[in-house]
N, C-alpha and C positions, 0 to 999 in steps of 0.2 A: 273264363274265371281265373284259370291259370296264367294267361299271359296276363291279365290286370295285376295279379299279385307280383309276378316278375317284374313289372313294370315300377309298382309301389317299392319294391326292396331295391330296384337300381336308382331310383329318385332319392331313396333313404340314404344309399351308400354315398351320391354324388353330394347331398348336403352335408354328410358327415367329413368326407373329403375337405369341403370348402370351409367349414369349421376348424378343421386342424389345420389348415393354411393360414386361415387368419390368426390362431392362437399363436402358431410358430412366427408369423409375421411381427406380431406385437412385442415379440421378444420374453414370451412368458416361458419359452421352453428353450432359448438359445444358447444358455449358459453350459457350457462343459463342467465337469467336476473338479475339485482341488483348487489348486490355487487359481488358476483361470477362471472357476466359476466365482471365487471371491472379487477378483478384478472386474468381472463382469457386473456382479452386483454392486460394486462403488462406482462403475461407469454410470448403471443406471440410476443411481442415486444422485450423481453429479447432473447428468441429464435432466432429472426431475426438478432439482435446484435451480438449473438454469432456466427451466420453462417456468418456475415458481417466480423468479425475479422478473421474469417479462410480464407477469400479470399486474397490470395497473391497482395501486393500493386503493383501499376505499375511504381511507382518512389519513391525515397527518400521524395520528398516533401509531396507525400500521405502519408507516414509513419508519418511524424511530425504533419501534418495537422489533422489527424485522431486522433492521438495519443491526441492531445490538444481539440479536441471535446470529447473524453473519459475520460479526465481528468488522463490520466497515463504518461503523459510527463511534466515533471517539471524542469526549469530551478534554480538550487541552489540559483543562484546570485539575484533572483528575487522574493525570500522568504524572509519574513521579519523575523528577529531574535531576541533573547531576549537576552541582556547582563548581564552577570553576573559578579559581582565586585569581587575584591580581598578577600579572599585568593584563591576563585577557579575561578579565571579570565578566562573566555571563553563565546564565543557564542552558543547558541541552537536555532536550526531551525528544525522544524517539518516540514518534507517533503511530507511524505504520512502517514496516519492514518485514521482507520474507523472513528473516531469522528471529523475528516476534510474533507473526502472525503467517503461517503457510499459507493461507488465503491471498495474501498480498503478492503480487507479481510484477517484477520489472523496474521497482523503483523503491526508493526509501524517502520518508518525509521525517524531517527533523524540525523541530521549533527552537530557534536561538533566540535567547532575547539578552542585549548587553546591557549591562549596569549602566545607570546614567551618569553623564559628566564623566566619560573616557572609559567605559568598558568598551571591549576590542576583541579581535580576533588577530592572530600574527598574521604575516604576509605567507601565504601557503597555495598550494595547489593540489589537484588531485589525478593521480597518474592515469587513472582507467575511466573516471566517471566525470558527467558533465555537471554541474550544479546550478540551479534554477533559484534564484533568492526572491524571494517576495517579501516586500516591507510594507508590515499592517500596522505598526504603530510607531512613535517617535522621531526623532531627528537624527541625521548624522553625515557621516561621508563613506564613500565606497572607493577602492582602487583596484581596477580592472588591468592586468598588466602594467602599463605606465599611466593609464588614463584616471582621473580623479571625477567622480561624479556625488552630487548632492543628494542626501537621503530623505524621503518623507513617505505618509502613506499612500499607495497607490503606486510606486517604483517598482519595478523588475529586471532584474540583472541576470544575464546568464554568462557563467564562467564554463568556456569548454573545458575537456580534459587538458591537462598539462599548462593551464593556463594562470599564472600567479593572481591572487586576489585578497582583499582584505575589506573588513567594516569597521565603523567607529562611532561609537555615540556621542554626540557633541551636546545634547540636550540634558533637560532637566528629568526627563521621564525614560521609562526603560524603551529601548528599541527591538521591537519584536519582529524575526524575520522566520518566514516560512522556508525552508530549505528541502528542494526536491532533488534528489541524486538520480540520475538514471545512466548507466544501468545501478541496481541497488550498491549500497555502500555497507561494508561490512561495519555493524555499530561498535565493533571495538574501537571505532574511529573516536568514539567520546575518551576512552581510557587514552588513548595517545594524546589528545587535547589536554587531559588532565596533568599527564606525565610532562608536557612540552610547557604548561603553567608552573608548574613545581620548578624545573630546570631554570626556567627563566627569573622566577622570583627568587633563586637562590642565588643569583650574580650579584656581585657588589654594586 
């Protein structure tokens, strides 16, 4: 009788140890106290978020709703733009960038819309960032270093860091360009463009 009782207690202790190991392995008790505990909790939340993103959505509405919650869904028409006056007449919108949304990593997305019949950029380059330009509407011309190209919807041009480039709208409709910068560009770039347009416009 005594040996049976001891055996039962031993089995109970083994089950208890196994349960504790499972709990510890699951991360429920792995976090230390203080700042490290907060960091551990944040990491756990991010891991759960990554797992949630990998789950297939049940409907199209779920795709939109969940993207809006994560900041990954942007309606261009709802983003406030910055107008740049002649001679470089166009509108710039920051769609995604790390300094606008901390969830965005590794790139900046701008939409540049050149005004009809002459809206353009100046000839410029970016010291550290490559710029991928995807032309979505309108007609025009682009210059990449010393080469000239015709623009229409469906054209893409990449300007590596340090390579001069320029775009010009030659048509009657806006020329819309999605501009992707890698690595991300400081969105103060827009203010620099406004200043450049003001300086050029003040020349006789």
